[in-house]
N, C-alpha and C positions, 0 to 999 in steps of 0.2 A: 504493500499500499504505500503510495506517495499522500503525504498531506501538504496541502496548500492553503495558502493566506495571503494577505495583502496590505499594505501600509505604505504610508507617506511619511516624510522628513518628521513630523511630529511624533510619530509611532516607531521611531528609528530603534531606540533602545530596547523598547518592547518588543520589537519585532527580532533585535538581536538573541534577548533570552528566549522568545519563541523557538529559533533555532537551536539553541542549547538544550532545551527539552527535547524537542524532535530528534536531535542527535543522541541524546540520554539512552532514549527509549528505541533507538535503532531505526528511526523512520527515513525514509527518501523524503525531500522536502523541497518545494519550490516556495518563493516567495513573489509577488506580482508587487511593483512599484507602482503605487499611486502616485507619486509626484516626488520627484527630488529625494528619494530614499538612498539611493547611493549605489544599490545592488538590486538584483532580483530582475525578473522577466518585466521588458519595457513594453510600452504601446499600450498601456492602460491606466497612462496619466489621467486622472480627473481633473475635467476643465471648469467645474462648477466654482465659481467664487463662492459661493455660501459653504460650500463644501469645504474649500481649501482654508477659508477663514475661519470655520465655526465647528467645523468636522461633521456638518448634516448638509442634505441638499433642501433646497428651497421646495420640496415637497412633501405631502402629508399623505399617510394612511390613516384615515380615521383623526383622532387627536395626536397622534404619534409622528415625530418627526423623522422623514427616511433617511437612513445613515448607510445602507448598502445597495443603492443602485446599481452600483459595478457588478456587485457578484455574481449576475447570472450570466454576464459575459466571461468574467474571470473563471468561471465551474465550467463554460461550454468550451473555452480555449483549453483548458486542462485535459477535459474529457477527449477531447479532438486531438490531443499531442502527446497523450501518456498512454501506453499499453497495459499500465498497472492501474488497480483499482485506486479512486482518490477519495478523499476526506478533506472537506473544507472546514476550517476552524477560523475563527478571527482570531487577530493578532494577541489579543488579551486573554486567549484560552489556551493556557498551555496543557501539554501533555503531561499527567502525572504517575500514570500508568497505562499497559496496555487496556484499551476499551475494550468491553465486553459487547459484542454487537451482533445482528445477524447480516451475514451477507448477502448483498442485493446490488444488481446492478442496472443500468439503464441504457438502453438499448438507441443511438443517435438516428440510426437509420429506419427504425420501425416505431420511433418515440413511444416507447412502451418500458415498461419496467421487467427485468429479469430474475426469477427466482432462483 
């Protein structure tokens, strides 16, 4: 399994700690650069000024401010570029042990879940 996350310069130290945790537990990992991170997969820089300055988009889901509008594109990219299973974790969600999980997959060719 490869773990993926995304961060910008504001979360650089947290992203570096996230990497340390992923390495400690033996996971392959990929970090997506949302802007000025200085490392990671490029091409996913967020251009929304509100996100850049405040950490959330000028978009709401009900009463909640949207903070992750970039996540579907990142997960889609990871699914299309990695042969391994992926797991998305926010940069502030550290791996502290091997998770217990049911394996499932998603087929991009049939747009359906695989058991």
